[in-house]
C-alpha positions as CSV (number, residue, x, y, z in Angstrom):
1,M,112.4,230.8,121.2
2,S,113.2,227.3,119.9
3,A,110.0,225.9,121.5
4,F,107.9,228.6,119.9
5,G,109.5,227.9,116.5
6,S,108.8,224.2,116.8
7,A,105.2,224.8,117.8
8,M,104.7,227.1,114.9
9,S,106.3,224.7,112.5
10,A,103.7,222.1,113.3
11,L,101.0,224.7,112.3
12,A,102.9,225.6,109.1
13,V,103.3,221.9,108.2
14,T,99.6,221.4,108.6
15,F,98.7,224.2,106.2
16,A,101.4,223.3,103.8
17,I,100.3,219.7,103.5
18,L,96.7,220.7,102.9
19,R,97.8,223.3,100.4
20,I,99.7,220.8,98.3
21,G,96.7,218.5,98.2
22,G,97.5,216.1,101.0
23,S,94.6,214.3,102.7
24,A,93.7,214.4,106.3
25,A,95.1,210.9,106.7
26,E,98.4,211.9,105.2
27,L,98.5,214.9,107.4
28,G,97.9,212.7,110.5
29,L,100.6,210.3,109.3
30,V,103.1,213.1,108.8
31,L,102.4,214.7,112.2
32,A,102.6,211.3,113.9
33,A,105.9,210.4,112.2
34,G,107.7,213.0,114.3
35,M,106.6,211.1,117.4
36,V,108.2,207.8,116.4
37,P,111.9,208.9,116.7
38,S,111.0,211.0,119.7
39,L,109.6,207.9,121.5
40,L,112.7,205.9,120.5
41,L,115.4,208.5,121.2
42,T,114.2,210.7,124.0
43,L,115.8,208.6,126.7
44,L,119.1,208.5,124.7
45,G,118.8,212.3,124.4
46,G,118.5,212.6,128.2
47,V,121.6,210.4,128.7
48,A,123.5,212.4,126.1
49,G,122.7,215.6,128.0
50,D,124.0,214.1,131.2
51,R,127.3,213.0,129.6
52,W,128.2,215.8,127.2
53,E,128.0,219.5,127.0
54,R,124.3,220.5,126.8
55,R,124.8,223.7,125.0
56,R,126.5,222.0,122.0
57,I,123.8,219.4,121.8
58,L,121.0,222.0,122.0
59,L,122.7,224.1,119.3
60,T,123.2,221.1,117.0
61,A,119.6,220.0,117.4
62,D,118.4,223.5,116.7
63,L,120.6,223.8,113.6
64,V,119.2,220.5,112.3
65,L,115.6,221.7,113.0
66,A,116.3,225.0,111.2
67,M,117.9,223.1,108.2
68,V,114.8,220.9,108.0
69,Q,112.4,223.8,108.0
70,A,114.5,225.7,105.4
71,S,114.6,222.7,103.1
72,L,110.8,222.4,103.3
73,A,110.4,226.1,102.6
74,L,112.7,225.8,99.5
75,L,110.7,222.8,98.3
76,L,107.4,224.6,98.7
77,L,108.6,227.8,97.1
78,S,109.9,225.9,94.1
79,G,106.6,224.0,93.8
80,Q,108.3,220.7,94.3
81,G,107.0,219.9,97.8
82,A,105.4,216.5,98.3
83,V,103.9,214.8,101.3
84,W,106.8,212.4,101.5
85,H,109.2,215.3,101.9
86,F,107.2,216.3,105.0
87,L,107.2,212.8,106.3
88,V,111.0,212.5,106.1
89,A,111.4,216.0,107.6
90,E,109.2,215.1,110.6
91,L,111.2,212.0,111.2
92,I,114.4,214.0,111.2
93,A,112.9,216.8,113.3
94,G,111.6,214.2,115.8
95,A,115.0,212.7,116.2
96,A,116.6,216.2,116.7
97,G,113.9,217.1,119.1
98,A,114.5,213.9,121.1
99,F,118.0,215.3,122.0
100,S,116.8,218.9,122.5
101,W,113.7,218.5,124.6
102,P,115.1,216.7,127.7
103,M,117.9,219.3,128.1
104,S,115.9,222.4,127.4
105,A,113.3,221.3,130.0
106,E,115.9,221.0,132.7
107,G,117.8,224.2,132.2
108,G,121.0,223.2,133.9
109,P,123.5,220.4,134.6
110,A,122.3,217.4,136.5
111,T,125.0,217.3,139.1
112,S,122.9,215.6,141.9
113,C,119.8,213.6,142.5
114,Q,118.2,216.7,144.1
115,S,117.1,218.3,140.9
116,A,113.3,218.7,141.2
117,V,112.8,219.0,137.4
118,F,115.2,216.3,136.2
119,L,114.6,213.5,138.8
120,P,116.7,210.4,138.1
121,L,114.7,207.2,138.2
122,P,116.0,203.8,139.6
123,W,115.4,202.0,136.2
124,G,117.3,204.6,134.2
125,G,116.5,207.8,132.4
126,S,114.8,210.6,134.2
127,A,111.2,211.6,135.1
128,D,111.3,214.3,132.4
129,S,112.5,211.9,129.7
130,W,109.9,209.3,130.6
131,G,107.2,212.0,130.6
132,M,108.1,212.9,127.1
133,V,108.0,209.3,126.0
134,A,104.5,209.0,127.6
135,A,103.3,212.2,125.9
136,G,104.5,210.9,122.5
137,G,102.8,207.6,123.1
138,A,99.6,209.3,124.1
139,A,99.8,211.4,120.9
140,I,100.2,208.4,118.7
141,L,97.4,206.5,120.5
142,T,95.2,209.6,120.0
143,W,95.9,209.7,116.3
144,V,95.1,206.0,116.0
145,A,91.8,206.4,117.9
146,L,90.8,209.5,115.8
147,R,91.6,207.7,112.6
148,R,89.4,204.8,113.6
149,L,86.6,207.1,114.6
150,L,86.9,208.9,111.3
151,R,86.7,205.6,109.4
152,R,83.6,204.7,111.3
153,G,82.0,208.1,110.5
154,T,82.7,207.8,106.8
155,S,81.7,204.1,106.4
156,K,78.3,203.6,104.8
157,T,76.1,201.4,106.8
158,P,72.5,200.6,105.7
């Protein structure tokens, strides 16, 4: 349920930013902003899940995500929503997600190295955490590439 809500929030953020007059570049920046804390904190989130009670971390992360979405909804309903609100919200949501995603992917405690889903790696972290870091990096690189392509398409050449 949480993953579905997070996926739908990205869609809602897209429409909300466009509705308040945000540009495509601002939308891209906001959506990419959520990846930065994810890239920086996902490994830490995986370590936290190995050391502390996963249920409590997952509930806390989901509570933070719900509060962020509720705050954005109140700002939009009051007519006070601005692009920078979404930028800050995505940064917070990305940080909360960095603690939620590694644990929700595994589904259980990592008590041995025999876990097929949460395989510990010799240099630290887990295969799942490193995969999420790679996915976030790929998303940011895709955004940069698309932005450059859009700039080339809009430049006026004789």
